[in-house]
C-alpha positions as CSV (number, residue, x, y, z in Angstrom):
1,M,0.0,0.0,0.0
2,P,1.4,3.4,-0.9
3,E,2.6,5.4,2.1
4,P,0.4,8.4,2.9
5,N,1.7,11.6,1.3
6,T,2.8,14.2,3.8
7,R,0.8,17.0,2.2
8,T,-2.4,17.3,4.3
9,A,-5.0,19.8,5.2
10,S,-7.6,20.3,8.0
11,G,-11.4,19.8,8.1
12,G,-13.8,18.1,5.7
13,A,-15.0,14.6,5.0
14,F,-14.8,12.2,2.1
15,S,-16.1,9.3,0.2
16,T,-16.8,5.7,0.3
17,V,-16.7,2.9,-2.2
18,R,-19.5,0.4,-2.4
19,R,-20.4,-1.1,-5.7
20,R,-19.9,2.3,-7.2
21,V,-17.3,4.7,-5.7
22,L,-19.7,7.6,-5.4
23,L,-23.5,7.9,-5.2
24,G,-25.6,11.0,-5.2
25,V,-26.8,10.8,-1.7
26,A,-27.2,13.9,0.6
27,G,-25.1,14.1,3.7
28,L,-22.3,12.2,5.3
29,V,-22.5,8.5,5.8
30,A,-20.2,5.8,7.2
31,L,-18.8,3.1,5.1
32,T,-19.9,-0.4,6.0
33,A,-17.3,-3.0,6.9
34,L,-18.1,-5.1,3.8
35,A,-17.6,-2.2,1.3
36,G,-14.8,-0.5,2.6
37,L,-12.8,2.3,3.8
38,L,-14.0,5.9,3.7
39,L,-16.7,8.4,4.6
40,F,-18.9,9.7,1.8
41,L,-19.6,13.3,1.2
42,A,-22.4,14.1,-1.2
43,R,-23.4,17.4,-2.7
44,P,-27.0,18.5,-2.2
45,G,-28.9,18.9,-5.5
46,D,-28.1,17.3,-8.8
47,P,-24.8,15.3,-8.5
48,S,-24.5,14.9,-12.2
49,A,-24.4,18.7,-13.0
50,P,-21.3,19.6,-14.9
51,P,-18.9,22.1,-13.4
52,E,-19.0,25.7,-14.3
53,T,-17.0,26.4,-17.3
54,A,-16.1,29.8,-18.9
55,R,-18.6,30.1,-21.8
56,P,-17.6,31.5,-25.2
57,R,-19.1,34.9,-25.9
58,T,-22.6,34.7,-27.5
59,T,-21.5,37.4,-30.0
60,A,-18.4,35.5,-31.1
61,R,-18.2,34.9,-34.8
62,P,-18.4,31.2,-35.7
63,S,-15.1,29.9,-37.0
64,E,-14.5,28.7,-40.6
65,G,-13.2,25.2,-41.1
66,P,-14.4,21.6,-40.7
67,A,-18.1,20.9,-40.2
68,A,-19.4,20.8,-36.6
69,G,-18.2,17.8,-34.7
70,Q,-15.0,17.5,-36.7
71,P,-11.7,18.4,-35.0
72,H,-9.2,20.8,-36.5
73,T,-6.5,18.3,-37.2
74,Q,-3.7,20.8,-37.4
75,H,-4.1,21.2,-33.6
76,R,-4.3,17.5,-32.8
77,A,-2.0,16.1,-30.2
78,P,-2.2,12.7,-28.4
79,F,-4.5,12.7,-25.4
80,P,-2.4,12.8,-22.2
81,A,-1.7,9.3,-20.9
82,P,-2.1,8.4,-17.2
83,P,1.1,8.6,-15.2
84,R,2.8,5.3,-14.3
85,T,2.8,5.8,-10.5
86,D,1.7,4.1,-7.3
87,D,1.4,7.4,-5.4
88,P,-2.2,8.4,-5.2
89,V,-1.4,12.1,-4.7
90,V,0.9,12.2,-7.8
91,F,-1.8,10.5,-9.8
92,A,-4.5,12.8,-8.5
93,E,-2.5,15.9,-9.5
94,A,-2.2,14.6,-13.1
95,A,-5.8,13.5,-13.2
96,A,-7.1,16.9,-12.1
97,E,-4.9,18.6,-14.7
98,V,-6.4,16.5,-17.5
99,L,-10.0,17.0,-16.1
100,W,-9.5,20.8,-16.2
101,S,-7.9,20.8,-19.7
102,Y,-9.5,20.5,-23.1
103,D,-9.1,21.7,-26.7
104,T,-12.3,21.7,-28.7
105,R,-10.3,22.5,-31.8
106,A,-8.5,19.2,-31.6
107,R,-11.0,16.6,-30.5
108,T,-14.7,15.9,-30.7
109,H,-16.7,15.4,-27.5
110,R,-16.6,11.7,-28.0
111,E,-12.8,11.6,-28.5
112,H,-12.3,13.7,-25.4
113,L,-14.4,11.3,-23.3
114,A,-12.6,8.3,-24.9
115,G,-9.3,9.8,-23.7
116,L,-10.6,10.2,-20.2
117,R,-11.8,6.6,-20.1
118,E,-8.2,5.5,-20.3
119,W,-7.6,7.0,-16.9
120,M,-10.3,4.9,-15.2
121,T,-9.8,1.8,-13.1
122,D,-10.8,-1.4,-14.9
123,E,-12.5,-2.7,-11.7
124,K,-16.1,-2.0,-12.6
125,E,-17.4,-2.3,-9.0
126,Y,-15.2,0.7,-8.0
127,A,-15.4,2.8,-11.2
128,D,-17.8,5.7,-11.2
129,W,-17.6,6.8,-14.9
130,E,-20.7,9.0,-14.6
131,S,-19.0,11.3,-12.0
132,V,-16.0,11.7,-14.3
133,S,-17.9,12.3,-17.6
134,A,-20.1,14.9,-15.8
135,Q,-17.0,17.1,-15.6
136,V,-17.1,17.5,-19.4
137,P,-19.5,19.9,-21.1
138,D,-22.3,18.2,-22.9
139,P,-22.2,17.6,-26.7
140,A,-24.3,20.6,-27.6
141,L,-22.2,23.0,-25.5
142,W,-19.0,21.3,-26.8
143,S,-20.1,22.1,-30.3
144,R,-20.7,25.8,-29.5
145,M,-17.4,25.9,-27.8
146,R,-15.7,24.4,-30.8
147,A,-17.2,27.0,-33.1
148,N,-15.4,29.5,-31.0
149,H,-12.1,27.5,-30.8
150,Q,-12.4,27.3,-27.0
151,R,-9.6,25.5,-25.1
152,A,-8.4,25.3,-21.6
153,T,-5.2,24.7,-19.8
154,A,-4.7,23.9,-16.1
155,E,-2.1,24.4,-13.4
156,V,-2.1,22.3,-10.3
157,L,-1.1,24.2,-7.2
158,E,-1.5,21.6,-4.4
159,A,-2.8,18.2,-3.5
160,H,-3.4,16.4,-0.2
161,F,-5.3,13.7,1.6
162,P,-8.3,15.2,3.3
163,Q,-8.1,15.1,7.1
164,A,-11.3,13.1,7.4
165,F,-9.8,10.4,5.1
166,E,-6.6,10.2,7.2
167,E,-8.6,10.0,10.4
168,A,-10.8,7.2,9.0
169,L,-7.6,5.3,7.8
170,A,-6.1,5.8,11.2
171,D,-9.2,4.4,12.9
172,D,-9.3,1.3,10.7
173,P,-6.0,0.8,8.8
174,G,-7.2,-2.5,7.3
175,A,-10.4,-1.1,5.8
176,I,-8.6,0.3,2.7
177,T,-7.4,-3.2,1.7
178,S,-10.8,-3.9,0.3
179,A,-10.6,-1.5,-2.6
180,Y,-7.4,0.5,-2.1
181,V,-9.2,3.7,-3.0
182,Y,-7.7,7.0,-1.7
183,A,-9.3,10.4,-1.3
184,V,-7.2,13.2,-2.7
185,T,-8.1,16.9,-2.9
186,V,-6.5,19.0,-5.6
187,T,-6.5,22.7,-6.0
188,G,-5.3,24.7,-9.0
189,R,-6.2,27.2,-11.7
190,Q,-7.8,26.9,-15.1
191,A,-7.2,29.3,-18.0
192,I,-9.6,29.5,-20.9
193,T,-9.2,31.1,-24.3
194,W,-11.4,31.4,-27.4
195,T,-11.6,33.1,-30.7
196,D,-10.9,36.9,-31.1
197,S,-8.4,36.8,-28.2
198,G,-11.1,36.0,-25.6
199,A,-9.7,34.8,-22.4
200,G,-10.6,34.0,-18.8
201,A,-9.3,32.2,-15.7
202,E,-10.7,30.8,-12.5
203,P,-9.5,28.8,-9.5
204,R,-10.5,25.1,-9.4
205,A,-10.7,22.4,-6.7
206,V,-11.8,18.8,-6.8
207,T,-11.7,15.7,-4.6
208,L,-10.8,12.6,-6.5
209,A,-11.1,8.9,-5.7
210,V,-7.9,7.2,-6.8
211,Q,-7.3,3.4,-6.7
212,C,-3.8,2.3,-6.1
213,R,-3.5,-1.4,-5.4
214,P,-0.2,-2.8,-4.3
215,E,2.2,-3.6,-7.2
216,R,-0.2,-1.9,-9.7
217,Q,-0.3,1.5,-11.3
218,C,-2.9,4.0,-9.9
219,A,-6.1,4.6,-11.8
220,L,-9.0,7.1,-11.4
221,A,-12.1,5.7,-9.6
222,G,-14.3,8.8,-9.6
223,V,-14.9,12.4,-8.7
224,V,-16.5,13.3,-5.4
225,P,-19.6,15.6,-5.7
226,R,-18.2,18.1,-3.1
227,V,-14.7,19.2,-2.4
228,S,-13.4,17.8,0.9
229,P,-10.8,20.1,2.5
């Protein structure tokens, strides 16, 4: 089991893994002995709502080029591959960066989602794909963003195990051996640009569920509906 990273913060609570890592349930609930290891923090309201994203200006002039849905191949680059690491904090930093980055000029909505899928754990009982795909604008919005050449880059500033996760692990060190899923909170900044020199930026934060089994590379299990400090 990877040793806990020394970067920590106070307060908060985090998630559990049952048959799915995250479920849209309000409040804080304890994980059962059979399922696992953590506490689950759920967001009130719609857990599938995508994050706020800087929108292209409604007056922006549509770009010329390929038909809607077709990428601008001159900007195409390989989708970032998951890092080969057994450190959940290192993996979470890379995963947050890829979740906050996109280039609608280079990929269709489907291609972007396909790239993200490569980051997911292959253990279906612990993979919450819906929580990850919900971070991506829907196809209609992606198409409008592509018409304005919208793209985003991300800078990760800090990552740590939430205090509640560390406390739960200290209370029952053996619980994590069921799924080896770690809670990691990442903070950073996202910069967005679009046609006609449009630009914007905003701080970002996310709590991720990262699976790191012994002698295996880490993989993404899901995104927690609420950031756990």
